[in-house]
N, CA, C and O of each residue as an XYZ file, in Angstrom:
348
protein
N     127.626    123.572     31.031
C     128.579    123.965     30.647
C     129.161    123.267     29.428
O     129.216    123.881     28.363
N     129.657    121.852     29.541
C     129.486    120.981     28.404
C     128.641    122.004     27.552
O     129.055    123.146     27.355
N     127.477    121.559     27.072
C     126.883    121.461     25.733
C     127.091    123.071     25.107
O     126.911    123.355     23.923
N     127.457    123.930     26.046
C     127.583    125.737     25.729
C     128.503    125.929     25.494
O     128.561    126.926     24.776
N     129.647    125.403     25.749
C     131.148    124.454     24.641
C     131.187    124.559     23.122
O     131.300    125.402     22.232
N     130.992    122.916     23.351
C     130.323    122.192     21.833
C     129.430    122.976     20.727
O     129.664    122.832     19.527
N     128.321    123.872     21.239
C     127.564    124.867     20.768
C     128.594    125.980     20.208
O     128.720    126.261     19.016
N     129.396    126.635     21.407
C     129.832    127.700     21.234
C     131.248    127.235     19.746
O     131.608    128.044     18.891
N     131.666    126.061     19.842
C     132.572    125.522     18.874
C     132.263    125.657     17.741
O     132.853    126.163     16.787
N     131.006    125.043     17.879
C     130.556    124.605     16.415
C     130.132    125.680     15.308
O     130.106    125.586     14.081
N     129.806    126.746     16.178
C     129.202    127.886     15.191
C     130.411    128.635     14.926
O     130.614    128.820     13.726
N     131.136    129.041     15.598
C     132.717    128.450     15.522
C     134.018    128.206     14.444
O     135.101    128.718     14.158
N     133.228    127.167     14.084
C     134.500    126.285     12.788
C     133.493    126.585     11.605
O     133.822    126.623     10.419
N     131.903    126.843     12.219
C     131.276    127.440     10.377
C     131.735    128.754     10.528
O     132.911    128.419     10.668
N     131.768    129.775     10.600
C     132.497    131.541     11.211
C     134.231    130.839     10.595
O     134.505    131.492      9.588
N     135.293    129.868     10.860
C     135.726    130.118      9.367
C     135.809    129.835      8.701
O     136.731    130.136      7.943
N     134.175    128.371      8.256
C     134.361    127.839      6.985
C     134.259    129.103      5.906
O     134.897    129.323      4.877
N     133.167    129.859      6.583
C     132.670    130.707      6.264
C     133.825    132.401      5.641
O     133.560    133.522      5.206
N     135.272    131.503      6.018
C     136.287    132.823      6.311
C     136.810    132.217      5.020
O     136.679    132.759      3.922
N     137.414    131.050      5.230
C     137.817    130.537      4.134
C     137.280    130.005      3.110
O     137.900    129.307      2.308
N     135.769    130.353      3.019
C     135.126    131.073      1.142
C     135.521    131.488      1.155
O     136.554    131.329      0.506
N     135.290    132.815      2.010
C     135.690    134.270      1.284
C     137.232    134.403      1.370
O     137.553    135.582      1.521
N     137.742    133.988      1.346
C     139.071    133.713      1.200
C     139.628    133.485     -0.553
O     140.191    134.107     -1.454
N     138.815    131.692     -0.157
C     139.340    131.054     -1.579
C     137.932    131.847     -2.873
O     137.327    131.133     -3.673
N     137.763    133.009     -2.781
C     137.021    133.967     -3.667
C     137.395    135.103     -3.926
O     136.765    135.965     -4.539
N     139.172    135.215     -3.157
C     139.708    136.131     -3.408
C     141.634    135.451     -4.296
O     142.678    136.049     -4.039
N     141.595    134.354     -5.125
C     142.679    133.415     -5.126
C     141.702    131.763     -5.802
O     140.762    131.079     -5.396
N     142.775    131.752     -7.186
C     142.752    130.006     -7.758
C     142.806    129.294     -7.107
O     143.427    129.110     -6.060
N     141.922    128.620     -7.844
C     142.020    127.267     -7.049
C     140.964    126.982     -7.626
O     140.068    127.637     -8.158
N     141.375    124.866     -7.296
C     141.196    123.328     -7.603
C     139.441    123.892     -7.560
O     139.579    124.778     -6.717
N     138.379    123.917     -7.823
C     137.628    123.303     -7.654
C     137.216    122.133     -7.374
O     136.384    122.016     -6.473
N     137.661    121.059     -8.027
C     137.505    119.525     -8.026
C     138.411    118.968     -5.907
O     138.290    117.905     -5.298
N     139.174    120.251     -5.497
C     139.614    119.479     -4.406
C     138.713    119.353     -3.248
O     137.864    120.075     -2.725
N     139.357    117.790     -2.959
C     137.807    117.627     -1.467
C     138.055    118.755     -0.391
O     137.698    119.431     -1.355
N     138.179    119.186      0.112
C     138.403    120.182      1.287
C     138.346    121.360      0.659
O     138.524    122.384      1.318
N     138.032    121.438     -1.020
C     137.598    123.211     -0.757
C     136.198    122.632     -1.048
O     135.230    122.819     -0.311
N     136.172    121.715     -2.504
C     135.157    120.701     -2.682
C     133.629    120.864     -1.117
O     132.470    121.210     -1.343
N     134.164    120.513      0.202
C     133.953    120.353      1.232
C     133.523    121.928      2.170
O     132.859    122.055      3.199
N     134.282    123.070      1.228
C     133.723    124.174      1.846
C     132.858    124.175      1.186
O     131.768    123.994      1.729
N     132.884    124.305      0.222
C     131.989    124.840     -0.614
C     130.266    124.461     -0.097
O     129.417    125.309      0.175
N     130.061    122.797     -0.061
C     129.258    122.391      0.237
C     128.617    123.078      1.946
O     127.424    123.345      2.091
N     129.312    123.206      2.712
C     129.614    123.729      4.608
C     128.352    125.132      3.643
O     127.127    125.207      3.734
N     129.129    125.843      2.980
C     128.810    127.428      3.367
C     127.736    127.363      1.684
O     127.802    128.408      1.036
N     127.270    126.770      1.363
C     126.378    127.272     -0.473
C     125.003    128.155      0.716
O     124.354    129.186      0.890
N     125.295    126.699      1.267
C     123.179    126.586      1.680
C     122.694    127.638      2.251
O     121.526    128.018      2.329
N     124.033    128.269      2.804
C     123.986    129.603      3.890
C     123.518    130.439      3.867
O     122.654    131.045      4.501
N     124.635    130.642      2.335
C     125.203    131.977      1.770
C     123.890    132.199      0.282
O     123.449    133.342      0.160
N     123.546    131.484     -0.381
C     122.671    131.311     -1.145
C     121.117    132.005     -0.767
O     120.251    132.419     -1.539
N     121.147    131.934      1.246
C     119.756    132.123      1.030
C     120.236    134.261      1.302
O     119.834    135.120      0.516
N     120.589    134.385      1.806
C     121.200    136.242      1.647
C     121.609    136.515      0.302
O     121.689    137.588     -0.297
N     121.874    135.250     -0.089
C     122.386    136.187     -1.873
C     120.724    136.174     -2.350
O     120.578    137.312     -2.797
N     119.742    135.646     -2.448
C     118.618    135.979     -3.057
C     117.971    138.003     -2.226
O     116.971    138.610     -2.610
N     118.417    138.219     -1.733
C     118.471    139.051     -0.744
C     118.754    140.338     -0.382
O     118.224    141.306      0.164
N     120.276    139.831     -1.129
C     121.218    140.677     -1.230
C     121.988    140.818     -2.224
O     123.005    140.221     -1.870
N     122.154    141.201     -3.189
C     122.584    141.425     -4.780
C     124.254    142.384     -5.039
O     124.587    143.527     -4.726
N     124.856    141.456     -5.620
C     126.508    141.788     -4.946
C     126.565    143.643     -5.772
O     125.594    144.362     -6.008
N     127.723    143.877     -5.973
C     127.902    145.185     -5.580
C     129.206    145.459     -6.729
O     130.396    145.773     -6.700
N     128.566    145.255     -7.340
C     129.514    145.147     -8.618
C     130.518    143.811     -8.536
O     129.919    142.872     -8.013
N     132.150    143.424     -8.991
C     132.204    142.210     -8.414
C     131.862    142.047     -6.339
O     131.878    140.921     -5.840
N     131.704    142.789     -5.813
C     132.151    143.011     -4.501
C     130.238    141.404     -3.669
O     129.045    141.463     -3.966
N     130.515    141.012     -3.309
C     129.384    139.892     -2.492
C     128.935    140.399     -1.213
O     129.522    139.847     -0.283
N     127.970    141.387     -0.813
C     128.556    141.554      0.351
C     127.339    140.334      1.795
O     126.795    140.529      2.881
N     127.522    139.059      0.710
C     126.341    138.134      1.694
C     127.450    137.905      2.581
O     127.225    138.299      3.725
N     128.327    137.502      2.437
C     128.857    136.974      3.858
C     128.507    137.605      5.544
O     128.154    136.962      6.533
N     128.881    139.773      5.330
C     129.249    140.476      6.171
C     127.561    140.001      7.034
O     127.328    139.902      8.238
N     126.546    139.771      5.727
C     124.740    139.613      6.396
C     124.902    138.048      7.004
O     123.932    137.583      7.602
N     125.805    137.443      6.892
C     126.176    135.739      7.459
C     126.343    135.305      8.829
O     125.841    134.451      9.559
N     127.860    136.842      8.972
C     128.375    136.451      9.563
C     127.310    137.312     10.763
O     127.632    137.041     11.919
N     125.890    138.471     10.614
C     126.003    139.395     11.168
C     124.546    137.672     12.245
O     124.348    137.223     13.373
N     124.112    137.498     11.017
C     122.373    136.345     11.428
C     123.300    135.343     11.987
O     122.791    134.878     13.007
N     124.325    134.878     11.767
C     125.095    134.018     13.250
C     125.434    134.336     14.165
O     125.383    133.530     15.094
N     125.819    135.313     14.334
C     126.275    135.687     15.468
C     124.957    135.799     16.873
O     124.857    135.577     18.080
N     124.104    136.315     15.662
C     122.317    136.971     16.787
C     121.982    135.340     16.881
O     122.267    134.877     17.986
N     121.536    134.566     16.114
C     122.538    133.392     16.617
C     122.484    132.628     17.386
O     121.666    132.329     18.256
N     123.754    132.136     16.947
C     124.359    132.252     18.185
C     124.224    132.203     19.516
O     124.417    131.376     20.407
N     123.665    133.817     19.374
C     124.364    134.524     20.750
C     122.460    134.951     21.993
O     121.828    135.048     23.044
N     122.585    134.996     20.861
C     121.055    135.588     21.474
C     119.467    134.092     21.353
O     118.422    134.462     21.890
N     119.452    133.275     20.986
C     118.706    132.486     20.858
C     119.364    130.810     20.803
O     118.935    129.905     21.519
N     120.196    130.696     20.052
C     120.807    128.517     20.474
C     121.355    128.264     22.238
O     121.000    127.355     22.989
N     122.382    129.487     22.553
C     123.324    129.577     23.656
C     122.422    130.250     24.905
O     122.677    130.407     26.099
N     121.398    130.534     24.184
C     119.587    130.585     26.278
C     119.036    129.116     25.904
O     118.560    128.095     26.400
N     119.185    129.339     25.445
C     118.015    127.484     25.460
C     118.964    126.412     25.332
O     118.411    125.318     25.442
N     120.029    126.361     25.165
C     121.421    125.674     26.020
C     122.072    125.679     27.476
O     122.764    125.126     28.331
N     121.340    126.680     27.088
C     121.562    127.493     28.850
C     120.613    127.096     30.060
O     120.706    127.173     31.285
N     119.612    126.615     29.122
C     117.956    126.409     30.097
C     118.132    125.109     30.671
O     117.948    124.499     31.724
N     118.762    124.887     28.998
C     117.951    123.222     29.123
C     119.311    122.628     29.667
O     119.035    121.447     29.455
N     120.325    122.595     30.104
C     121.761    122.122     31.175
C     121.338    122.436     32.305
O     122.042    122.261     33.299
């Protein structure tokens, strides 16, 4: 039960990091700010996977949508059943 909650929290935190990354793409910010660098460093490797397959539509990057879908699939269909079986 505890492990399942920890896994859920980890996935939810990462989803919030992705949301922060999306919001940062719409506003002016200092890319040298440590918090912003942290958000970019955590989110870029995952988003880069989707950017290879999903090109931007004009100025809109659709890769975060695919990232959210895949992250949810991984969370609810793959990781959580494994955690439930182990603990």
